N, C-alpha and C positions, 0 to 999 in steps of 0.2 A: 548790771549784767555780769554774770559769772564768767570766769575764763573759759569754761566749757562751751559757752555760747558765743565767745568772741572770735573774731577772725584776724588773720594776719596775711601778709603777702607771700605768695609763692611765685616768684617772678612778678608778672603783672596781674596775676589772678589773686582774688581774695579767697582764702580757704579757712576752715576752722583751725584754730590754734593747735588743737590736738592732732591734726592731720599733717602739719608741716614736716615734722621730723621724719615721718614714714615716707613722705613724698621725696624729700631730699635723699633719704636712704636708697630709694629706688633708682634715683638718678645715678648715684655712685656705684650701685650694684651693676648698672648697665654699662658704665664706662671704665670700670676699674682696670680691666686687663689691657686696655689700650690708652689709659690715662696719660702716660708719659709721652707716647707717640703724638697724641692729640695736642698736648701742651707745646711740644716742639713745633708742630705744624701751624697751630693757630697763632703762636707768638713769634714765629720765625726764629725760635731759640732764645729770644730775649728774656724769657722767664728765668733762664739759668743765670743771666747777668744780675737780675733783680735778687735772686736768692743768694748769689755770691756776695752781693753788697750787704744783704741782711746779715750773713754770717760775719762779715768784717765788722759791721757796726755793733753786733752783739758782744764782741770782745770776750768770748768764752775762754776760760783758762783751764789748765790742767787741774783735775780734781773737783771741778764744779759739778753740781747737779742741774740738769737742763730738762725742761719739759717742752716737747714739741706737740702742741695741740693741733688737731686736724692734721696729724703727721703724714697721712696718706701713704704714698709710695716711697717716702723716706729720703727725699733730697736733703732737707735740712737735718733730719735725724742722723744720717750718715756723716755729714760734714761736722756736726757737733761731736759725734762719737770719736772722730779722729782727733778732736781738740781736747776733750776731757781726759783721755787716756784711761788706763786701767784703775786709777784711783778715783775717777769720777763715774758718773752714770748719766744716761740719757733715757728718758721715758717718752715713747711715742704713743700719744693718746688719739683715738679716733672713734667716732660713733658708728662707723661703717665697717662691718666685719670683712667685706670683700677688699676694701682698701688696706686694712691691716694685714690681710693674708699676702697681698702683693708686696707690701713694704717689708714684711718679715722675711719673705723669700729673698728679697734683694739684700737685706742686711746680713743674712746667713751667708749668701754668696760672697759678700765683701769681706768676711772674716771678722766682723765686729759684733757678733751675736752676744758675746759675753758682757758687753758694755751696755747694750740696749735691751730694754724691756718694753712690753706692750700692754696697754690697758684700753679696753673698749668702754667708752664712757661718753657722757654728754658734757660739752664744754660749760654748760650752765650749772653743773653740779659736779665739780672735779673731786674725785675721792682720794685726796691726798692731805697730809697733815698741814696745819698752819705753819707759815714761815719756813718753808722747806726748800724751795728751789732758788738757785742763784739767778737763773734766767728762764724766761718763758717766751716761746714764740708761737705764733699762729699765722700760717701763710695760706691765703686764699681759702679760708674756712669761716671767717667771722661773718661774712654776709649770709651764710647758710643757717646761722643760729637764729632760733625763734626770738629770743630775748637777749639782745646784745648786751644790755646793761647787766643782766644777771651773769653772763659769761665773764665780763670784765671784773665784776665783784668777786667771782669765784677765783679768777686768776690772781687778783690782788691778795686775797686771803692766804693763798699758799706760797706766795712769793716772800722770800726773806727780806728783812729790812736792808736797804741798799741794793736790792735786786732790781732787774729791769725786765719790762715786757716789750716785745717787738711785734707789731702787727703789720704784716705785708698783705696788701689787699688791692684789688682794682679800685680805682677812685674816679674822680671827675677830671677829665683832661682839659687842657687849654681850649679856648673857644675856637681857635683856628683849626684845631685837629678834629673837633666834634663831628662835622658833617661826614668826613671820610671814615671816621671811627664808627659812626652809626651805620653807615652803609656796609662796612665790613662785618660789624657785629650781627646785624639782623639778616644779612643776605649770605655772606660767605661762611660764617661759622656754622649755621645749621646745615649748609651744603657739605662742608667738611665732615661734620658729625654723621651725616647720612652715608657718605662715601667710606669713611674709615671704620665707624662702629655701628653703622646701620641704625643710627639714633639721632635724628635731627632735633627731636623735642628736647633732649637733655641740653643741647647746646643753644637752643632757643631760650631755655630757662637760664643758662649761664649769662647770656646777654641781658636778659631782663633783670636777673638778680643783681647784676652790677649797677644797673640804673636805680634800683631801689635801695642800694647801700648808702649810708651816710657819706657826705663829701668830706674832704680833708678837715676843714674847721669843725664840722659837726662831730666827727669822730674824736678829734682832739678834746672837744668839750665833754664828750661822754667819758673819756678816760679821766679827765680831771674830776668829774662828778663821782667817779668810782674811787677817788682819792689818790690816783697816780699824780706825781709831781714832776716838774721839769719836762712836761710833755711837749713834743714837737714832731715834725714829720719832714720827710724828704720826698719831693715829687720825683718820680721816675718816668722817663720817656714821655715828657710833656704832661705828666699827671695821669696817664693811663693807669699807672699803679702808684701807690704811695706807701712808704714805710714809716709807720708811726712808732714812736718810742716814749716810754714813760717809766718812772722809777717809783719804788716804794721806799719812802724816806722815814 
């Protein structure tokens, strides 16, 4: 079977592989303008603590080159811009033009526009030189990629020897949390989406895409298969999210 005839998951649906990217794009076109508001509402602000932890673990230093894949509205992008200084650079990459536009406006307003550049591209085929970035991050974007293995390989290629990849993503929570988490995900999130952005379907997809994403150990194994070394992860809020880290040695 050729790839053009193969299917993949879009939430719980099976769709042709060639359609997934456009469907994901439509989701983020719909939610971009209120993406940050919804993140605060649906996580009770906890996503900001997860991102702060990611920035701490990344250990970015003055003068480094950082790539924020699926940079979205710029939370991590802005934090890294403050750390690399005028001698460094941060590239925010995202496949969705609406999210890039929101993120760019935010960075301009913050006064860090000279440090940050933007590239609209697919995480599976990142258009950067080999061995270029000191640090690469992707926060809440990997589960939307059609071929996670290709994205990991693409990020490995452009990472400098000694550089690190950090993947912040929703993951598999502890068993005692699961019933309440499922109720919240499939009942409350779509309701919030309907009230705030008039789009319940996008947040139903969010809940479903989380369930289809590899769990902590599986993603760690995928990173190792992509040649990352010293791979490990930190469970956050009982495993609702996890921060994976790996190095290019």
